[in-house]
C-alpha positions in Angstrom: 14.1 -46.3 -6.2 17.8 -47.0 -5.7 18.2 -47.9 -9.4 16.5 -44.6 -10.4 18.9 -42.6 -8.2 21.9 -44.4 -9.7 20.6 -43.7 -13.2 20.0 -40.1 -12.5 23.5 -39.7 -11.0 25.1 -41.3 -14.1 23.2 -39.0 -16.4 24.2 -36.0 -14.3 27.9 -36.9 -14.5 27.6 -37.4 -18.2 26.0 -34.0 -18.7 28.6 -32.3 -16.5 31.3 -33.8 -18.7 29.7 -32.6 -21.9 28.3 -29.2 -20.9 30.4 -26.3 -22.0 32.1 -24.2 -19.4 31.5 -20.5 -18.9 34.2 -18.1 -20.1 36.9 -17.5 -17.6 36.4 -14.5 -15.3 32.7 -14.2 -16.3 29.8 -14.0 -13.8 28.7 -17.7 -13.6 25.3 -16.5 -12.5 24.8 -14.1 -15.3 21.1 -13.3 -16.2 18.4 -10.7 -16.1 15.4 -13.0 -16.3 15.2 -16.6 -15.0 12.3 -19.1 -15.1 12.4 -22.4 -13.2 9.7 -25.1 -13.6 9.8 -28.3 -11.6 7.8 -31.5 -11.5 7.1 -32.2 -7.8 6.4 -35.6 -6.3 4.6 -34.3 -3.3 3.5 -36.1 -0.1 0.9 -34.3 2.1 0.3 -34.9 5.7 -1.5 -33.2 8.6 -5.0 -32.4 9.6 -7.8 -29.8 8.9 -10.3 -28.9 11.6 -10.7 -28.0 15.3 -8.0 -29.1 17.7 -8.7 -31.5 20.5 -12.1 -32.4 19.3 -13.8 -34.8 16.9 -14.5 -31.9 14.5 -11.5 -32.5 12.2 -10.0 -35.0 9.9 -6.5 -36.3 9.4 -5.4 -36.5 5.8 -3.2 -39.5 6.4 -4.8 -41.5 9.2 -8.4 -41.0 8.1 -8.1 -40.9 4.4 -4.6 -42.3 3.5 -3.5 -39.4 1.3 -0.4 -40.6 -0.6 2.2 -39.2 -3.0 1.0 -37.4 -6.1 2.4 -35.3 -9.0 2.2 -31.5 -9.1 4.6 -28.7 -10.1 6.3 -25.7 -8.5 7.8 -22.7 -10.4 9.7 -19.4 -9.9 10.1 -16.3 -12.0 13.1 -14.2 -11.1 13.6 -10.6 -12.4 17.2 -9.6 -11.7 16.6 -5.8 -12.1 19.7 -4.5 -10.4 23.1 -6.0 -9.5 22.0 -7.3 -6.1 18.3 -6.9 -6.3 15.6 -9.3 -7.5 11.8 -9.4 -7.8 10.4 -12.9 -7.5 7.1 -14.7 -8.1 6.8 -18.3 -6.7 3.8 -20.6 -7.4 3.1 -23.9 -5.6 -0.3 -25.6 -6.2 -1.4 -28.8 -4.3 -4.6 -30.8 -4.9 -5.3 -34.2 -3.5 -8.4 -36.3 -3.0 -9.3 -39.7 -1.7 -12.5 -41.8 -1.1 -12.5 -44.2 1.9 -14.7 -46.0 4.3 -14.3 -44.3 7.6 -12.9 -46.3 10.5 -14.0 -43.6 13.1 -16.7 -41.0 13.4 -15.7 -37.6 11.9 -17.6 -34.4 12.7 -16.8 -31.6 10.2 -18.6 -28.3 9.8 -21.6 -29.4 11.8 -22.1 -32.7 9.9 -21.5 -36.1 11.4 -20.0 -38.9 9.2 -20.3 -42.2 11.1 -18.0 -45.2 11.1 -18.4 -47.4 8.0 -19.7 -44.6 5.8 -17.9 -44.0 2.5 -16.7 -40.4 2.4 -14.7 -38.4 -0.2 -12.1 -35.9 1.0 -10.4 -33.2 -1.0 -7.7 -30.7 0.1 -6.6 -27.9 -2.2 -3.8 -25.5 -1.4 -2.5 -22.8 -3.7 0.5 -20.6 -2.6 1.3 -17.6 -4.8 4.2 -15.7 -3.3 5.6 -12.4 -4.7 8.9 -11.5 -3.1 12.1 -9.5 -3.1 15.7 -10.8 -2.8 18.8 -8.9 -1.9 22.2 -10.5 -2.5 24.2 -9.7 0.6 27.3 -11.3 -1.0 27.5 -11.6 -4.8 30.6 -13.0 -6.5 31.4 -14.7 -9.8 30.9 -18.1 -8.3 27.5 -17.5 -6.7 25.6 -15.4 -4.1 24.2 -15.5 -0.6 21.1 -13.4 -0.1 18.0 -12.6 2.0 14.6 -13.3 0.5 11.3 -11.7 1.8 8.0 -13.2 0.5 4.3 -12.6 1.0 2.8 -16.0 0.7 -0.9 -15.7 -0.5 -2.0 -19.1 0.9 -5.5 -20.3 0.0 -6.3 -23.7 1.5 -9.7 -25.5 1.2 -10.8 -28.8 2.6 -14.1 -30.6 1.8 -15.9 -33.8 2.8 -18.7 -35.5 0.8 -20.7 -38.5 1.9 -23.7 -39.6 3.9 -23.8 -37.5 7.0 -26.2 -36.4 9.7 -27.3 -32.9 10.8 -29.8 -32.4 13.6 -30.9 -36.1 13.3 -31.5 -35.9 9.5 -29.3 -38.2 7.5 -28.7 -37.5 3.8 -25.9 -37.0 1.3 -23.9 -34.0 2.6 -21.1 -31.8 1.3 -19.2 -29.7 3.7 -16.1 -27.5 3.3 -14.1 -24.9 5.0 -11.2 -22.7 3.9 -8.3 -20.7 5.2 -6.8 -17.7 3.3 -4.2 -15.3 4.5 -1.2 -13.4 3.2 1.7 -14.9 5.3 5.1 -13.1 5.3 8.2 -15.2 5.3 11.9 -14.3 5.4 15.1 -16.3 5.3 18.4 -17.0 3.5 18.9 -18.1 -0.1 22.1 -19.0 -1.9 23.7 -20.6 -4.9 27.3 -21.8 -5.4 29.2 -23.0 -8.6 31.9 -25.3 -7.2 33.8 -25.9 -10.4 36.4 -23.4 -11.4 35.3 -21.0 -14.1 32.4 -23.2 -15.0 28.6 -23.1 -14.6 28.4 -26.9 -15.3 27.4 -27.6 -11.7 25.5 -25.6 -9.1 24.3 -26.1 -5.6 21.3 -24.1 -4.3 19.3 -23.9 -1.1 16.8 -21.6 0.7 14.8 -21.5 3.9 12.0 -19.0 4.6 9.5 -18.8 7.4 7.7 -16.8 10.0 6.4 -17.4 13.5 3.1 -15.8 14.3 3.3 -15.2 18.1 1.9 -18.4 19.3 -0.9 -18.5 16.8 1.0 -20.6 14.3 3.9 -20.7 11.9 4.8 -21.0 8.2 7.9 -22.5 6.7 9.1 -23.4 3.2 12.5 -24.8 2.2 14.3 -26.5 -0.7 17.7 -27.7 -1.8 18.7 -28.3 -5.5 21.6 -29.5 -7.6 21.9 -28.0 -11.1 23.6 -29.4 -14.2 24.3 -26.9 -16.9 23.2 -28.1 -20.4 24.2 -24.8 -22.0 25.0 -21.4 -20.6 21.3 -20.7 -20.5 19.6 -24.0 -19.9 20.2 -26.3 -16.9 18.7 -29.4 -15.4 17.5 -29.2 -11.8 16.8 -31.8 -9.2 16.4 -31.7 -5.5 13.9 -31.8 -2.5 11.3 -29.3 -1.5 9.2 -28.7 1.5 6.8 -26.5 -0.4 5.0 -25.4 2.7 4.5 -26.3 6.4 1.5 -24.4 7.5 0.4 -24.6 11.1 -2.5 -22.5 12.3 -3.4 -23.6 15.8 -6.8 -21.8 16.1 -8.8 -21.4 19.3 -11.7 -23.3 20.7 -14.1 -22.2 17.9 -11.8 -21.4 15.0 -10.7 -23.7 12.1 -7.2 -25.1 12.6 -4.8 -26.2 9.9 -1.6 -28.2 10.0 -0.5 -29.2 6.6 2.8 -30.1 5.1 3.6 -30.8 1.4 7.1 -32.2 0.7 8.9 -34.4 -1.8 11.6 -34.7 -4.5 11.6 -32.3 -7.5 13.1 -32.3 -11.0 12.9 -29.8 -13.8 14.4 -27.2 -16.1 15.7 -23.7 -15.6 16.1 -21.1 -18.4 18.0 -17.8 -18.0 18.3 -14.9 -20.5 19.6 -11.4 -20.6 22.7 -10.0 -18.9 23.1 -9.2 -15.2 22.9 -5.5 -14.3 26.4 -4.1 -13.7 27.5 -3.3 -10.2 26.9 0.3 -9.3 30.2 2.2 -9.6 31.7 3.6 -6.4 31.3 7.3 -6.0 34.5 9.3 -6.2 35.2 11.4 -3.1 33.2 14.7 -3.3 30.7 13.3 -5.8 27.3 14.5 -4.7 25.1 13.9 -7.7 21.5 13.4 -6.6 19.0 11.2 -8.5 15.8 12.9 -9.6 14.0 9.6 -9.0 13.3 8.2 -5.5 11.9 4.7 -5.0 11.1 3.3 -1.5 9.4 0.0 -0.8 8.0 -1.6 2.3 7.8 -5.3 1.3 5.5 -6.0 4.2 4.5 -4.6 7.6 2.3 -6.0 10.3 -0.5 -4.2 12.0 -1.7 -5.7 15.3 -5.1 -4.1 15.4 -7.9 -4.2 17.9 -11.4 -3.4 16.7 -14.4 -1.7 18.2 -17.8 -0.8 16.7 -20.7 -2.4 14.8 -20.9 -4.7 11.8 -23.9 -6.0 10.0 -25.0 -8.3 7.1 -28.4 -8.6 5.6 -29.9 -6.3 8.2 -28.5 -8.1 11.2 -26.2 -5.8 13.3 -23.9 -6.8 16.2 -21.5 -4.9 18.4 -17.9 -6.0 18.2 -15.0 -5.4 20.6 -11.6 -6.9 20.5 -8.9 -5.3 22.6 -5.2 -5.4 21.9 -4.8 -8.1 24.5 -6.9 -10.4 22.3 -5.1 -9.5 19.1 -2.6 -12.4 19.1 -5.1 -15.1 20.0 -7.5 -14.0 17.2 -4.8 -13.1 14.6 -6.2 -9.6 14.1 -3.1 -8.8 12.1 -3.0 -6.7 9.0 -0.4 -7.7 6.4 0.5 -4.9 4.1 2.9 -3.5 1.5 3.7 0.1 0.5 5.4 1.4 -2.7 6.5 5.1 -2.9 7.8 6.4 -6.3 8.7 10.1 -6.6 10.4 12.2 -9.3 11.5 15.6 -8.1 8.5 16.9 -6.2 5.7 14.7 -7.6 5.1 11.2 -6.4 2.7 8.3 -6.1 2.4 6.2 -2.9 0.4 3.0 -2.9 -0.7 1.1 0.2 -2.1 -2.4 -0.3 -3.6 -4.3 2.6 -5.4 -7.5 3.6 -6.9 -8.0 7.1 -8.9 -10.8 8.6 -10.6 -9.6 11.8 -12.8 -11.6 14.2 -14.8 -11.0 17.3 -16.3 -13.9 19.3 -18.8 -12.9 21.9 -20.8 -16.0 22.9 -22.6 -14.3 25.9 -23.3 -10.9 24.3 -27.0 -10.7 23.1 -27.7 -9.5 19.6 -30.7 -8.0 17.9 -32.5 -7.2 21.2 -32.0 -10.7 22.6 -33.2 -12.5 19.5 -29.8 -14.2 19.5 -27.8 -15.2 22.7 -24.4 -14.6 21.2 -22.5 -14.3 18.0 -19.2 -14.6 16.1 -18.5 -11.7 13.7 -15.9 -12.0 10.9 -14.7 -9.3 8.6 -12.3 -9.9 5.7 -11.0 -6.6 4.4 -8.9 -5.8 1.3 -8.0 -2.3 0.2 -5.6 -0.6 -2.2 -4.9 3.1 -1.7 -3.1 4.8 -4.6 -2.4 8.5 -3.7 -0.8 11.3 -5.7 1.4 13.7 -3.6 3.2 16.9 -4.0 6.3 17.7 -1.9 5.6 21.1 -0.6 8.8 21.4 1.5 11.9 19.3 0.8 14.7 20.1 3.3 17.5 18.0 4.6 16.0 17.8 8.1 12.3 17.6 7.2 9.7 17.2 4.4 6.0 18.0 4.0 3.7 16.4 1.4 0.1 17.2 0.3 -1.7 14.0 -0.6 -4.9 13.2 -2.6 -6.1 9.9 -3.9 -8.7 7.1 -3.5 -9.1 4.1 -1.3 -10.6 1.0 -3.0 -12.4 -1.3 -0.5 -13.5 -4.9 -0.9 -15.0 -6.3 2.3 -16.9 -9.4 3.4 -19.0 -9.5 6.7 -20.2 -12.8 8.1 -22.1 -13.4 11.3 -22.7 -16.7 13.1 -25.7 -15.9 15.3 -26.3 -18.2 18.3 -29.9 -19.4 19.1 -31.9 -17.1 21.4 -35.6 -16.4 20.9 -34.8 -17.1 17.3 -33.0 -20.2 16.0 -29.3 -20.0 15.1 -28.4 -18.5 11.8 -25.4 -17.6 9.6 -25.5 -14.6 7.3 -23.0 -13.0 5.1 -22.7 -10.1 2.7 -19.9 -8.6 0.5 -19.5 -5.0 -0.6 -17.0 -3.0 -2.7 -16.7 0.8 -2.8 -14.3 3.7 -3.4 -13.5 6.6 -1.0 -11.8 9.8 -2.2 -9.3 10.9 0.4 -7.3 14.0 1.2 -4.4 14.3 3.6 -0.8 15.3 4.4 2.3 13.6 5.7 5.4 14.9 7.5 8.9 13.5 8.1 11.6 14.8 10.4 15.2 13.4 10.1 17.4 13.1 13.2 21.1 12.2 13.6 22.5 8.7 13.0 19.7 7.6 10.6 16.8 8.0 13.0 13.6 9.7 11.7 10.0 10.2 12.7 7.0 10.5 10.4 3.3 11.4 10.7 0.5 10.9 8.2 -3.2 11.7 8.3 -6.0 11.6 5.8 -9.8 11.8 5.7 -12.4 10.9 3.0 -15.6 9.2 2.0 -17.8 12.2 2.4 -20.8 10.1 1.3 -19.3 9.3 -2.1 -18.4 5.8 -0.8 -18.5 5.5 3.0 -20.1 8.1 5.2 -16.7 8.9 6.6 -13.2 7.4 6.8 -10.1 8.8 8.4 -6.7 7.6 9.7 -3.7 8.8 11.5 -0.3 7.1 11.6 2.8 8.1 13.5 6.1 6.2 14.0 9.8 6.2 14.2 12.4 4.5 12.0 16.1 3.7 11.8 18.0 3.7 8.5 20.9 1.3 8.0 23.4 2.2 5.3 20.8 4.6 3.7 19.2 1.5 2.0 17.3 -0.3 4.7 15.2 0.9 7.6 13.1 -0.7 10.4 9.8 0.9 11.3 7.8 1.0 14.5 4.6 3.0 14.8 0.9 3.2 15.7 -2.1 3.4 13.4 -5.7 4.5 14.0 -8.3 4.1 11.3 -12.1 4.7 11.3 -14.6 3.8 8.5 -18.4 4.0 8.5 -20.0 2.4 5.5 -23.6 1.2 5.2 -25.6 0.0 2.2 -28.6 -2.3 1.8 -28.4 -4.0 5.2 -24.5 -4.1 5.1 -22.8 -2.1 7.9 -19.2 -1.6 8.7 -18.9 1.1 11.4 -15.5 0.2 12.9 -12.6 1.8 14.8 -9.3 -0.1 14.2 -6.1 0.8 16.2 -2.8 -0.8 17.2 0.9 -0.9 16.8 2.7 -1.8 13.6 6.2 -3.0 12.6 7.8 -3.1 9.2 11.0 -3.3 7.1 11.7 -0.8 4.3 14.1 -0.8 1.3 15.4 2.2 -0.6 15.7 1.0 -4.2 16.7 4.3 -5.8 
């Protein structure tokens, strides 16, 4: 390994000596589009399963997962002088077959000592994001990056296992999927005077989920310019450290993938010019207005009834249970308006759960249950600005809410044996509504939105009300704090989702134009 490092260093020095410098006084980080693709020698470690029980497996101790080859990549669209849209992709896939040296219980199946078992862990992280360069100079930048990491992790075991005293070849798996926000600093520096021959880059992004878990990703790179557009990259990446602690009956995950990287970077196009400073007294107003909330979090309690395949159970999770059960909605909103006509789009994913072990279901046929509902919706709405004053605005809103929802019920044995049922439905609700905004002094504002729809076209009825306050900073950024209440009643072919959702939300908004 030492000889390889010395050889790489020698090649890097040689390439630095040969690579042409950038022209003096140019932006050394000049590009509009940039693609980076890296080979990644990744090493996974951690566990998948329930904490403090035998119902889990450790990818290193039990199966000896080792280093393997994969890749990581980034697409960077530098659409304004200090603004970027990003798309990061990091797949991981490792498998191993071993003879167990301890008994492992996973997803209700017991794999005994001495049994040969195959294990596989797959993890895919697709992370759209936004970067703002707080400091941008000819020799580099220091910025803030906000990502929404769409993490899909699946673990499976295959081998001779035992269920209820019956031994046979078994295959068991479980998965974890959630959109996890992350935020942190990112920067690049060109240390050589008037030259892009050498660059140093680093980033750290993460988020703590209120005692339920955490997510972290980080990397450091050195770049050697081959031409003004091509560069060779090498460094070290901790592609993800995912820790979801779980509760006594929920799947827990703690996985880390890290290792050295090497690859190529290609940039093309010219950097957008810096926005010229306004002369005193210049009050030109753009006809276009673009506001984006990269993500906001909805800490929602749930109450009502859910059903799958004709089985209906009552669910109730108060706000005090929200953190322990991760009933958090992760969402993003984009609002684009020209003059008085605009489109606002709300995209959301929520994973809600209710565990009521001692609450009878189906008239006592089952002694308790666990209900899970995974909900995705996208809500494009067309609006017309009825009133547009300096101190307030009023919009009339009409659109559609596209739902995709999965209900699953784990029913505990009562007079009937235990059962697990699930059902998935998709539908569209037309909605009508209005929203209001009042502007106060020093950048403070309040807003209110309400809509209703369904009317039997999709759901029987759906409606929501949101109210909140915000604080603008330099007219470009704002922080949001509010409260949201939503109701939906949809039923079709044994599927039922009759739910009230309510709770506080927090977010961060950007004014792009």
